[in-house]
Wavefront OBJ file of the C-alpha trace (Angstrom):
o trace
v 129.335 98.812 35.321
v 128.382 95.090 35.392
v 127.706 93.530 38.769
v 130.784 91.299 38.604
v 132.981 94.261 37.775
v 131.594 96.170 40.813
v 132.258 93.172 43.071
v 135.788 92.835 41.742
v 136.601 96.512 42.045
v 134.886 97.251 45.396
v 135.471 94.005 47.280
v 137.945 91.554 45.784
v 140.755 93.975 44.983
v 140.584 95.810 48.376
v 140.339 92.487 50.261
v 143.431 91.111 48.545
v 145.334 94.342 49.155
v 144.417 94.742 52.832
v 144.623 90.992 53.439
v 148.357 91.047 52.852
v 149.195 91.525 56.569
v 150.724 89.313 59.287
v 147.492 88.863 61.271
v 145.389 87.721 58.332
v 148.158 85.500 57.021
v 148.586 83.916 60.464
v 144.829 83.355 60.650
v 144.856 81.684 57.252
v 147.758 79.473 58.286
v 146.038 78.467 61.556
v 142.792 77.691 59.752
v 144.535 75.649 57.076
v 146.696 73.672 59.513
v 143.879 72.878 61.956
v 141.456 72.088 59.138
v 143.808 69.657 57.415
v 144.589 67.980 60.758
v 140.912 67.566 61.655
v 139.984 66.158 58.251
v 142.891 63.711 58.422
v 141.766 62.525 61.872
v 138.181 62.088 60.687
v 139.392 59.967 57.772
v 141.422 57.814 60.163
v 138.292 57.394 62.314
v 136.206 56.387 59.311
v 138.655 54.037 57.591
v 141.003 53.169 60.454
v 140.755 52.076 64.059
v 138.825 54.432 66.378
v 140.779 55.801 69.329
v 138.930 55.925 72.665
v 141.418 58.256 74.353
v 139.244 61.076 75.768
v 142.003 63.661 75.500
v 142.363 63.061 71.760
v 138.653 63.783 71.526
v 139.143 67.062 73.375
v 141.956 68.022 70.983
v 140.255 67.044 67.714
v 136.638 67.891 68.545
v 137.025 70.948 70.762
v 140.465 72.589 70.634
v 141.238 72.284 66.906
v 137.761 73.466 65.841
v 138.230 76.474 68.132
v 141.617 77.211 66.486
v 140.026 76.755 63.063
v 137.276 79.282 63.791
v 139.712 81.650 65.529
v 141.888 81.598 62.380
v 138.899 82.511 60.218
v 138.071 85.377 62.573
v 141.660 86.677 62.439
v 141.485 87.152 58.667
v 138.880 89.983 58.670
v 140.388 91.402 61.869
v 143.754 91.750 60.121
v 142.095 93.323 57.087
v 140.262 95.829 59.276
v 143.364 96.782 61.291
v 145.539 97.239 58.199
v 142.899 99.375 56.517
v 142.567 101.483 59.655
v 146.350 101.914 59.934
v 146.778 102.886 56.279
v 143.780 105.196 56.458
v 145.233 106.994 59.478
v 148.569 107.497 57.712
v 146.910 108.436 54.413
v 148.509 105.551 52.527
v 145.396 103.961 51.038
v 145.950 103.955 47.268
v 143.507 105.690 44.980
v 143.343 102.582 42.820
v 144.025 99.130 44.199
v 146.275 96.743 42.278
v 144.450 95.528 39.229
v 143.031 92.031 39.035
v 143.652 90.576 35.624
v 141.454 87.562 35.036
v 143.363 86.916 31.851
v 146.289 85.961 34.083
v 146.071 82.149 34.351
v 147.924 82.066 37.675
v 145.604 84.646 39.220
v 142.510 82.773 37.987
v 143.790 79.594 39.587
v 144.371 81.548 42.794
v 140.746 82.682 42.810
v 139.650 79.084 42.212
v 141.677 77.991 45.214
v 140.137 80.731 47.383
v 136.620 79.712 46.286
v 137.233 76.028 46.956
v 138.901 76.826 50.283
v 135.876 78.920 51.324
v 133.478 76.064 50.548
v 135.709 73.564 52.344
v 135.990 75.884 55.358
v 132.220 76.132 55.615
v 131.902 72.340 55.469
v 134.654 71.875 58.050
v 133.028 74.378 60.415
v 129.667 72.619 60.048
v 131.097 69.131 60.600
v 133.384 70.274 63.410
v 130.486 71.983 65.210
v 128.358 68.856 64.959
v 131.161 66.502 65.984
v 132.162 68.766 68.876
v 128.607 68.956 70.224
v 128.169 65.188 69.810
v 131.471 64.483 71.570
v 130.547 66.692 74.541
v 127.392 64.594 74.904
v 129.235 61.263 74.875
v 129.830 59.132 78.004
v 133.514 59.114 77.105
v 133.715 62.898 77.464
v 131.517 63.017 80.584
v 133.281 60.214 82.413
v 136.889 60.143 81.272
v 137.816 63.730 80.456
v 137.130 64.914 84.000
v 139.016 62.896 86.631
v 136.568 63.811 89.402
v 133.887 61.781 87.600
v 135.988 58.608 87.670
v 133.904 56.920 90.423
v 130.609 57.586 88.654
v 131.991 56.507 85.267
v 133.460 53.297 86.692
v 130.100 52.362 88.230
v 128.291 53.339 85.025
v 130.395 51.000 82.878
v 129.364 47.919 84.883
v 125.731 48.933 85.396
v 122.650 47.671 83.571
v 122.407 51.124 81.954
v 125.917 51.189 80.482
v 124.403 51.377 76.979
v 122.440 54.531 77.831
v 124.205 57.837 77.155
v 124.718 60.148 80.128
v 122.771 62.932 78.420
v 119.648 60.744 78.263
v 119.236 61.186 82.026
v 121.183 64.335 82.807
v 120.210 66.592 79.886
v 116.717 67.056 78.528
v 115.691 67.751 74.956
v 115.570 71.244 73.541
v 117.843 74.270 73.494
v 116.938 75.371 77.038
v 118.030 72.077 78.622
v 121.180 71.977 76.507
v 122.105 75.540 77.470
v 121.466 74.908 81.188
v 123.593 71.754 81.057
v 126.506 73.562 79.420
v 126.296 76.417 81.929
v 126.334 73.882 84.758
v 129.232 72.074 83.090
v 131.173 75.334 82.822
v 130.581 75.942 86.531
v 131.912 72.461 87.327
v 134.934 73.047 85.083
v 135.757 76.216 87.020
v 135.396 74.297 90.311
v 137.826 71.647 89.070
v 140.250 74.292 87.788
v 140.430 76.016 91.179
v 140.325 72.724 93.099
v 137.022 73.511 94.811
v 134.962 70.519 93.714
v 133.132 68.357 96.307
v 134.629 65.033 97.400
v 132.794 62.793 97.007
v 130.498 64.030 94.241
v 127.231 64.962 95.936
v 124.360 62.515 95.619
v 121.515 62.600 94.802
v 121.747 65.077 91.935
v 119.334 67.827 92.885
v 118.623 68.999 89.333
v 118.159 65.529 87.813
v 115.296 65.321 85.344
v 112.030 63.784 86.640
v 111.677 60.018 86.303
v 108.760 60.454 83.883
v 111.232 62.066 81.464
v 114.028 59.540 82.111
v 113.010 56.079 83.271
v 109.614 56.043 81.596
v 111.212 56.542 78.203
v 112.155 52.845 78.351
v 110.229 51.449 81.330
v 106.464 51.451 81.879
v 105.850 51.845 85.623
v 102.246 50.616 85.434
v 103.178 47.431 83.591
v 102.292 44.308 85.556
v 105.513 42.446 86.312
v 104.191 40.050 88.914
v 106.597 37.965 90.974
v 110.371 37.769 90.771
v 112.528 35.021 92.253
v 115.724 36.256 93.883
v 118.512 33.889 94.952
v 121.350 35.349 96.977
v 124.474 33.382 97.928
v 126.521 34.130 101.037
v 129.868 32.631 101.984
v 131.068 32.195 105.558
v 134.407 33.209 107.070
v 135.507 29.616 107.638
v 138.169 27.530 105.965
v 135.746 25.971 103.488
v 133.939 29.246 102.698
v 130.656 27.512 103.497
v 127.984 28.664 101.065
v 124.398 29.324 102.104
v 121.576 30.729 100.037
v 118.527 32.852 100.682
v 115.555 32.545 98.332
v 113.069 35.392 98.145
v 109.977 35.936 96.030
v 109.556 39.662 95.390
v 106.015 40.895 94.786
v 106.886 43.527 92.169
v 103.285 43.653 91.000
v 102.092 46.662 89.049
v 98.719 47.324 87.427
v 97.117 44.062 86.350
v 94.599 43.442 83.552
v 91.743 44.389 85.900
v 93.459 47.699 86.794
v 94.221 46.480 90.302
v 97.358 47.977 91.820
v 99.363 45.272 93.570
v 102.846 44.590 94.857
v 105.743 46.961 95.407
v 105.334 48.926 92.172
v 101.548 49.000 92.326
v 101.348 50.401 95.857
v 103.777 53.183 95.025
v 102.118 54.205 91.752
v 99.772 56.486 93.665
v 100.531 60.113 94.456
v 102.926 60.044 97.408
v 104.827 63.020 98.765
v 107.514 63.013 101.412
v 109.904 65.338 103.187
v 113.575 64.386 103.518
v 115.593 66.191 106.165
v 119.060 65.124 104.998
v 120.951 65.500 101.728
v 120.921 61.763 100.898
v 117.116 61.452 101.362
v 117.667 58.784 103.997
v 115.829 60.518 106.858
v 112.117 60.791 105.963
v 109.962 61.855 108.948
v 106.835 62.887 106.968
v 104.846 61.105 104.224
v 101.557 62.035 102.567
v 99.569 59.531 100.471
v 96.746 60.350 98.071
v 93.869 57.907 98.606
v 91.579 56.456 95.930
v 88.760 58.815 96.961
v 90.984 61.862 96.541
v 91.635 62.447 100.252
v 95.129 62.581 101.737
v 96.557 60.661 104.686
v 99.621 61.994 106.466
v 102.018 59.611 108.204
v 104.592 61.196 110.487
v 107.275 59.900 112.800
v 107.220 61.012 116.473
v 110.031 63.510 115.980
v 108.299 65.225 113.027
v 106.028 67.315 115.231
v 102.538 68.495 114.394
v 103.474 70.484 111.310
v 105.258 69.627 108.077
v 108.980 69.493 108.915
v 111.421 71.638 107.000
v 113.427 69.888 104.326
v 113.245 68.789 100.709
v 109.669 68.005 99.699
v 109.302 65.616 96.763
v 106.655 63.725 94.865
v 107.848 60.124 94.973
v 108.998 58.568 91.695
v 111.309 55.767 90.498
v 114.491 57.553 91.559
v 113.488 57.607 95.222
v 114.074 53.855 95.480
v 116.174 53.173 92.354
v 118.508 55.991 93.334
v 121.686 54.317 92.047
v 120.256 52.799 88.864
v 123.242 53.701 86.680
v 125.905 54.341 89.330
v 125.629 51.503 91.844
v 128.342 51.046 94.447
v 127.934 47.776 96.329
v 129.188 46.771 99.768
v 132.392 44.767 100.099
v 130.404 41.753 101.335
v 128.005 41.802 98.392
v 130.789 42.315 95.869
v 132.813 39.396 97.234
v 129.839 37.033 97.613
v 128.713 37.716 94.050
v 132.186 37.110 92.630
v 132.472 33.830 94.522
v 128.995 32.730 93.423
v 129.925 33.451 89.815
v 133.244 31.606 90.162
v 135.445 34.632 89.485
v 136.949 33.915 92.911
v 137.121 30.184 93.544
v 135.369 29.038 96.769
v 137.798 26.103 96.743
v 140.566 28.370 98.040
v 140.642 27.975 101.857
v 139.742 31.076 103.845
v 139.483 33.161 100.665
v 136.258 34.851 101.810
v 137.681 35.987 105.141
v 141.035 37.072 103.737
v 139.507 38.632 100.646
v 137.080 40.683 102.706
v 139.876 41.888 104.969
v 141.937 42.943 101.948
v 138.997 44.760 100.350
v 138.250 46.688 103.539
v 141.861 47.561 104.308
v 142.914 51.189 104.007
v 144.939 52.144 100.940
v 146.206 55.569 99.964
v 145.266 55.067 96.315
v 143.944 52.545 93.839
v 147.508 51.963 92.644
v 148.559 51.012 96.169
v 145.603 48.605 96.423
v 146.544 47.099 93.053
v 150.016 46.435 94.381
v 149.220 45.327 97.926
v 146.161 43.104 97.458
v 147.860 40.451 95.269
v 151.017 40.572 97.369
v 149.148 40.178 100.676
v 146.932 37.359 99.373
v 149.922 35.442 98.064
v 151.786 36.022 101.339
v 148.832 34.574 103.279
v 148.794 31.352 101.295
v 152.575 31.087 101.317
v 152.659 31.247 105.107
v 149.409 29.420 105.980
v 148.695 27.095 103.057
v 151.796 26.660 100.882
v 150.209 23.640 99.211
v 147.610 25.940 97.640
v 150.277 27.886 95.786
v 151.688 24.618 94.553
v 148.424 23.131 93.282
v 146.228 26.202 92.630
v 148.581 29.095 91.944
v 146.460 30.295 89.008
v 143.292 30.376 91.134
v 145.115 32.483 93.708
v 146.217 34.868 90.968
v 142.695 35.028 89.525
v 141.282 35.716 92.992
v 143.775 38.525 93.536
v 142.972 40.074 90.147
v 139.240 39.950 90.891
v 139.723 41.533 94.322
v 141.604 44.387 92.657
v 138.777 44.781 90.135
v 136.162 44.898 92.899
v 138.176 47.524 94.740
v 138.700 49.594 91.574
v 134.965 49.579 90.834
v 133.862 50.712 94.286
v 136.597 52.535 96.204
v 138.267 55.789 95.108
v 140.473 57.263 97.861
v 141.234 60.468 95.941
v 137.498 61.268 95.802
v 136.796 59.981 99.359
v 134.512 57.247 98.026
v 134.701 54.029 100.013
v 132.430 51.096 100.844
v 129.030 52.497 101.841
v 129.668 56.127 100.901
v 126.661 56.241 98.588
v 123.611 54.448 100.077
v 121.404 52.367 97.793
v 117.718 52.681 98.732
v 116.620 49.430 97.048
v 115.785 46.871 99.754
v 116.782 47.220 103.388
v 119.665 44.820 104.044
v 122.651 47.171 103.821
v 120.987 50.583 104.161
v 117.667 51.814 105.615
v 116.066 51.755 102.159
v 112.436 50.648 102.590
v 112.657 51.246 106.345
v 112.979 54.969 105.742
v 109.170 54.893 105.698
v 108.225 51.287 106.581
v 109.751 51.404 110.058
v 106.539 51.142 112.068
v 106.990 54.668 113.469
v 105.192 56.606 110.727
v 101.624 56.878 112.019
v 98.537 58.808 110.939
v 96.174 60.693 113.271
v 93.673 57.829 113.096
v 96.269 55.449 114.527
v 97.097 53.563 111.332
v 100.720 53.339 110.258
v 102.681 52.554 107.123
v 102.714 48.787 106.949
v 105.666 46.788 108.197
v 104.225 43.488 107.007
v 107.103 41.679 105.268
v 104.679 39.621 103.147
v 103.412 42.790 101.521
v 106.637 43.024 99.528
v 108.176 39.542 99.585
v 108.045 35.978 100.854
v 111.118 34.271 102.281
v 111.345 30.739 100.896
v 114.751 30.037 102.436
v 117.078 32.019 104.689
v 120.799 31.216 104.792
v 120.301 27.535 104.007
v 122.880 25.216 102.516
v 121.428 23.896 99.253
v 117.824 24.957 99.906
v 115.281 22.289 99.000
v 113.093 24.832 97.226
v 115.799 25.389 94.606
v 116.088 21.656 94.009
v 112.316 21.447 93.656
v 112.423 24.248 91.101
v 115.234 22.524 89.239
v 117.642 25.413 89.775
v 120.266 23.388 91.658
l 1 2 3 4 5 6 7 8 9 10 11 12 13 14 15 16 17 18 19 20 21 22 23 24 25 26 27 28 29 30 31 32 33 34 35 36 37 38 39 40 41 42 43 44 45 46 47 48 49 50 51 52 53 54 55 56 57 58 59 60 61 62 63 64 65 66 67 68 69 70 71 72 73 74 75 76 77 78 79 80 81 82 83 84 85 86 87 88 89 90 91 92 93 94 95 96 97 98 99 100 101 102 103 104 105 106 107 108 109 110 111 112 113 114 115 116 117 118 119 120 121 122 123 124 125 126 127 128 129 130 131 132 133 134 135 136 137 138 139 140 141 142 143 144 145 146 147 148 149 150 151 152 153 154 155 156 157 158 159 160 161 162 163 164 165 166 167 168 169 170 171 172 173 174 175 176 177 178 179 180 181 182 183 184 185 186 187 188 189 190 191 192 193 194 195 196 197 198 199 200 201 202 203 204 205 206 207 208 209 210 211 212 213 214 215 216 217 218 219 220 221 222 223 224 225 226 227 228 229 230 231 232 233 234 235 236 237 238 239 240 241 242 243 244 245 246 247 248 249 250 251 252 253 254 255 256 257 258 259 260 261 262 263 264 265 266 267 268 269 270 271 272 273 274 275 276 277 278 279 280 281 282 283 284 285 286 287 288 289 290 291 292 293 294 295 296 297 298 299 300 301 302 303 304 305 306 307 308 309 310 311 312 313 314 315 316 317 318 319 320 321 322 323 324 325 326 327 328 329 330 331 332 333 334 335 336 337 338 339 340 341 342 343 344 345 346 347 348 349 350 351 352 353 354 355 356 357 358 359 360 361 362 363 364 365 366 367 368 369 370 371 372 373 374 375 376 377 378 379 380 381 382 383 384 385 386 387 388 389 390 391 392 393 394 395 396 397 398 399 400 401 402 403 404 405 406 407 408 409 410 411 412 413 414 415 416 417 418 419 420 421 422 423 424 425 426 427 428 429 430 431 432 433 434 435 436 437 438 439 440 441 442 443 444 445 446 447 448 449 450 451 452 453 454 455 456 457 458 459 460 461 462 463 464 465 466 467 468 469 470 471 472 473 474 475 476 477
């Protein structure tokens, strides 16, 4: 018997006979419906306007592909169950209904089955790829899960908003991908049973090392040299008096002669530390590798004679740049920056004092803040400075809108995130930051201590001065 005849007699005819059952037919219907829907959506994405709704992505990239595959699985399950049932009752025919290839209708049916099989394989392949790609997108990570709203909001306005979440949180290779999905499943279960932490814990304990994240784009040993920093501050008086501080930061690095200088250069060496709290703010013990290969230990008085218990880390970029992609600023910094940029007009009397009070007020939700902040700001000017609403009503409205934006980007009552919840270890103005180690209390056995010399990291050219002369000399003002 020819090979094709054997295939037709032993496989095709039995499959068609046993496949005529409710389960297989339902599986075929589910596969066809979900497949057609997915392909239609992909065509709309390609030729139409993309939709950034995260829940549509979940439906079309995760749920429908699962239904599609489940439908395919139901087809052989139905065939198996019907064969088993007929076999048990002795109703399996000796000869299955004949397949007549001379029948034009039947031949067309086989053509349809063949084409459908090829299309199904293509759909499964594309759906698998699109589903995996969607689960790695910032949209899925940040918008699909409401508990990540604070982190996603900060990410969108950060300098790393163009970097996908997976670039930092998931490494390359199957092992990293599998571990990330297992961790994601664990988090999904926590959300489902309402047992997730509020706020989201920081720092992330299983974050990839900086050499695998930051150094993919940044070269830590590159010599950067000096950086000029100008910071504007507005007073709580009627005129919102502006003063500026001008600082030269010695970022340094490794220069052309291989000298390590400045902030980056000094910290390029092998430094280990022990943190005794979850935010890595309390650091009582530091060990530095010297150029000759020896180690010097600096410890605070309360560290004792031995290495204190806690998290022991080799220092890298993340230990200072700990909020590189998810920065939450203080209310003062947020307001001062908006006023310096003109988003909130300094011409509005008392806007700094009133704006700061509104930002720091307690609201039950972001929606309540969105409603109250504009209303309270308008009420202030109506009662205290009605002429402002007459001559600068639009500036008042713009100021109110910007205050709402600042609040929405930094405060999330449902997740217990407010001003100062997540410390930023860069600098030392709002949080301990540099002073975690450079506090003058970390001393070695030989009596030396970690330097507290301000000039080692920066020079102050002006401190809270109105129109500093140095800026005029530099042609900045």
